[in-house]
C-alpha positions in Angstrom: 36.4 108.1 109.8 37.9 109.4 106.7 41.0 110.9 108.5 41.8 107.9 110.1 41.6 105.7 107.2 44.2 108.4 105.8 46.3 108.4 108.9 46.0 104.4 109.1 47.4 104.0 105.4 50.1 106.6 106.1 51.3 104.9 108.8 51.4 101.3 107.3 53.3 103.0 104.4 55.6 104.3 106.9 56.2 101.0 108.6 56.5 99.4 105.1 58.9 101.8 104.0 60.8 101.7 107.1 61.0 97.5 107.2 61.9 97.7 103.3 65.0 100.2 104.4 65.8 97.7 107.5 66.2 94.6 105.4 67.9 96.4 102.4 70.3 98.4 104.5 71.0 95.9 107.5 69.8 92.6 107.0 70.3 91.7 103.3 73.8 92.7 103.1 74.6 90.5 106.4 72.2 87.8 105.1 75.1 85.3 105.3 75.9 85.7 108.7 72.1 84.3 109.7 72.8 80.9 108.5 76.6 80.5 108.0 77.5 79.9 111.7 76.3 76.5 111.0 79.0 75.5 108.9 81.6 76.2 112.0 79.7 73.1 113.8 81.1 70.6 111.1 83.2 68.0 111.8 85.9 68.6 109.1 87.4 64.9 110.6 84.2 63.0 110.2 85.7 60.3 107.6 88.8 60.0 110.1 92.4 61.2 110.4 94.6 59.8 107.7 97.7 59.5 110.0 98.6 60.3 113.6 100.4 63.7 114.1 102.0 65.6 116.9 99.2 68.2 117.1 95.7 68.2 115.6 94.1 71.5 115.3 90.2 71.9 114.9 89.5 75.4 112.7 85.9 76.8 111.9 86.6 75.8 108.4 88.9 73.0 108.7 91.2 70.6 110.7 94.9 69.7 110.2 97.5 67.3 111.8 100.7 69.1 112.4 104.3 67.4 112.2 106.8 69.0 114.6 109.8 67.2 112.6 108.4 68.7 109.4 106.9 72.2 110.9 104.2 71.3 108.3 100.7 69.8 108.4 100.9 66.1 107.2 97.1 66.8 106.4 94.3 69.4 106.2 91.0 68.2 105.8 87.6 70.1 105.4 84.0 69.7 104.3 82.4 71.9 101.6 79.2 72.5 99.8 77.5 75.1 97.5 76.5 76.8 100.1 79.2 77.2 102.3 81.5 79.0 99.6 81.7 81.9 97.2 80.3 84.0 100.1 81.2 87.4 99.4 83.4 88.7 101.7 86.6 91.1 102.0 89.8 88.8 102.3 92.7 90.1 104.6 95.1 87.6 103.0 97.3 88.6 105.9 99.7 85.3 106.5 100.7 85.0 110.2 102.5 82.5 112.7 100.1 79.9 114.5 99.9 80.7 118.1 98.6 77.0 118.7 102.1 75.7 117.5 104.7 75.5 120.2 107.3 78.2 119.5 110.2 75.9 118.7 108.0 74.2 115.8 106.4 77.2 114.6 107.2 78.9 111.3 106.9 82.4 110.1 105.8 84.0 106.9 109.8 85.5 107.1 110.5 82.0 106.5 109.1 82.0 103.3 110.7 84.8 101.9 113.3 85.1 98.8 113.0 81.1 99.3 111.7 80.6 95.6 108.5 78.9 96.7 104.8 80.0 97.0 103.2 80.0 100.2 100.6 77.5 99.4 97.6 76.6 101.0 96.3 73.2 101.9 92.9 74.1 103.0 92.0 76.9 100.5 91.0 80.5 101.1 88.9 80.3 98.3 86.7 77.7 99.6 86.5 78.7 103.1 85.0 82.1 103.2 81.7 81.7 105.0 83.2 84.1 107.9 85.9 86.4 108.0 87.2 84.4 110.9 87.1 81.1 108.8 88.9 82.9 106.1 91.7 84.2 108.0 92.3 81.1 109.6 93.3 79.7 106.2 96.5 82.3 106.2 97.8 80.5 109.5 101.5 79.6 108.4 100.6 76.3 109.9 98.2 75.7 106.6 100.7 76.9 104.1 103.5 74.7 102.4 106.6 75.5 100.6 105.0 74.9 96.8 106.2 75.5 93.5 105.1 78.6 92.1 104.0 77.1 88.7 102.3 74.2 90.5 100.5 76.4 92.9 99.5 79.1 90.1 98.5 76.5 87.3 97.3 72.7 88.2 97.0 73.2 92.1 94.7 76.2 91.7 92.8 74.6 88.9 92.3 71.7 91.2 90.9 73.9 93.8 89.0 75.5 91.5 87.3 72.4 90.3 86.5 70.9 93.9 84.6 74.6 94.4 82.6 73.8 90.9 81.9 70.1 92.0 80.1 71.2 94.9 77.3 72.3 92.8 77.2 68.9 90.7 78.5 66.4 93.0 76.8 67.6 96.4 78.9 67.9 99.6 82.4 66.7 99.4 85.0 65.9 101.9 88.7 66.9 101.0 91.8 66.0 102.7 95.0 67.2 100.8 98.9 67.5 102.3 102.5 67.2 101.0 104.4 64.1 100.7 108.2 63.9 101.2 111.1 61.5 100.1 111.9 58.4 102.6 115.6 60.0 102.7 116.2 63.5 104.2 114.6 66.2 102.3 116.4 69.8 101.5 115.2 72.3 103.8 114.9 75.8 103.4 114.7 77.9 106.7 114.8 74.4 108.4 111.5 73.6 106.6 111.9 70.6 104.4 110.8 71.2 100.8 107.5 68.5 99.9 108.4 66.0 96.9 104.9 66.7 96.1 101.3 66.9 97.1 98.2 64.5 97.3 94.6 65.7 97.2 91.6 63.1 98.0 88.1 63.9 97.3 84.9 62.0 98.3 81.0 62.9 97.3 78.9 62.2 100.4 75.9 62.0 98.1 77.3 59.8 95.4 79.7 57.7 97.5 82.3 58.1 95.1 86.2 59.2 95.6 89.0 60.5 93.2 92.7 61.1 94.2 95.6 63.4 92.8 99.1 63.0 93.2 101.3 65.9 92.0 105.2 66.6 91.8 106.4 69.9 93.6 107.1 71.1 90.1 106.0 72.7 87.2 102.4 71.3 86.4 100.5 72.7 83.9 96.5 73.3 84.5 96.2 71.1 81.1 98.1 68.5 82.7 96.1 68.1 86.0 94.1 65.1 84.9 97.2 63.1 84.1 97.6 63.0 88.0 93.8 61.8 88.8 94.4 58.2 90.2 92.3 56.1 92.8 92.4 57.0 96.5 93.8 53.7 96.9 97.2 54.9 95.0 97.3 57.6 97.3 97.3 55.7 100.6 100.1 53.5 98.6 102.0 56.6 97.7 101.5 58.0 101.3 101.0 55.2 103.5 98.1 56.8 105.1 94.8 55.6 105.7 91.8 57.8 104.1 88.1 57.6 104.6 88.6 55.0 107.3 85.2 55.8 108.9 83.2 54.6 105.6 84.3 51.2 107.1 84.0 48.1 104.7 82.2 50.0 102.2 85.1 52.1 101.6 87.6 49.7 100.6 85.7 49.7 97.1 84.7 53.0 97.3 88.7 53.7 97.1 89.8 51.3 95.0 87.9 52.6 91.9 87.6 56.0 90.3 85.6 57.0 87.3 87.5 59.7 85.8 85.1 60.6 83.0 82.3 60.7 86.0 84.6 63.5 87.7 85.2 65.2 84.5 81.5 66.0 84.0 81.8 69.6 85.7 
């Protein structure tokens, strides 16, 4: 009887150690894959498409509307929450031509080489990292724009970081971002028009508040970011697009008002 108890205890200890090893070495390092597949089901166009485009592409972590004329996306939209960002993944950071774009309108990484401009993300890599595939998709050149280096690395990067932080304080967010162009023919590099500037529209689902930013494609310091904050209605005037259209009548008031002090509370 005593031997039997010893054997049972020994078997229990071995089983417990095996389970602990399995969890620590196999399941825990890959724990994000257990639930992050849910984020691929998000409808990133849930609040509407801001304008018509030649081609709309739905990725795991964002959607975009591509213009053949501009060889660039006119908008990229994505929904983020605190659980869908900040997943610890190795990033390939390999830019690649988007095979879903017809060849005559497709841009390659080489078209940006020695241009004097950065490869600026619309849907940001740092916010879309819940899987390796979702992050890799942000490096498709269809999601990239000619962006002034001192905008991309300062104010634009600061805004992207703010959005990630807001997911912890403002709850789940819908974001739409894209380039703006001059009415007259824009200067081109390798047949890609240089944007006049960029816009970003952000909406908090929980708090039903919105804010917009319109930045020039020029040097803008991170400390100057709030100088370019505005109501979403003003972004609509600048672009001619319609944002948050699926909110219906209540969206008019939400887009017309902006409480900058509330958004500054991080």
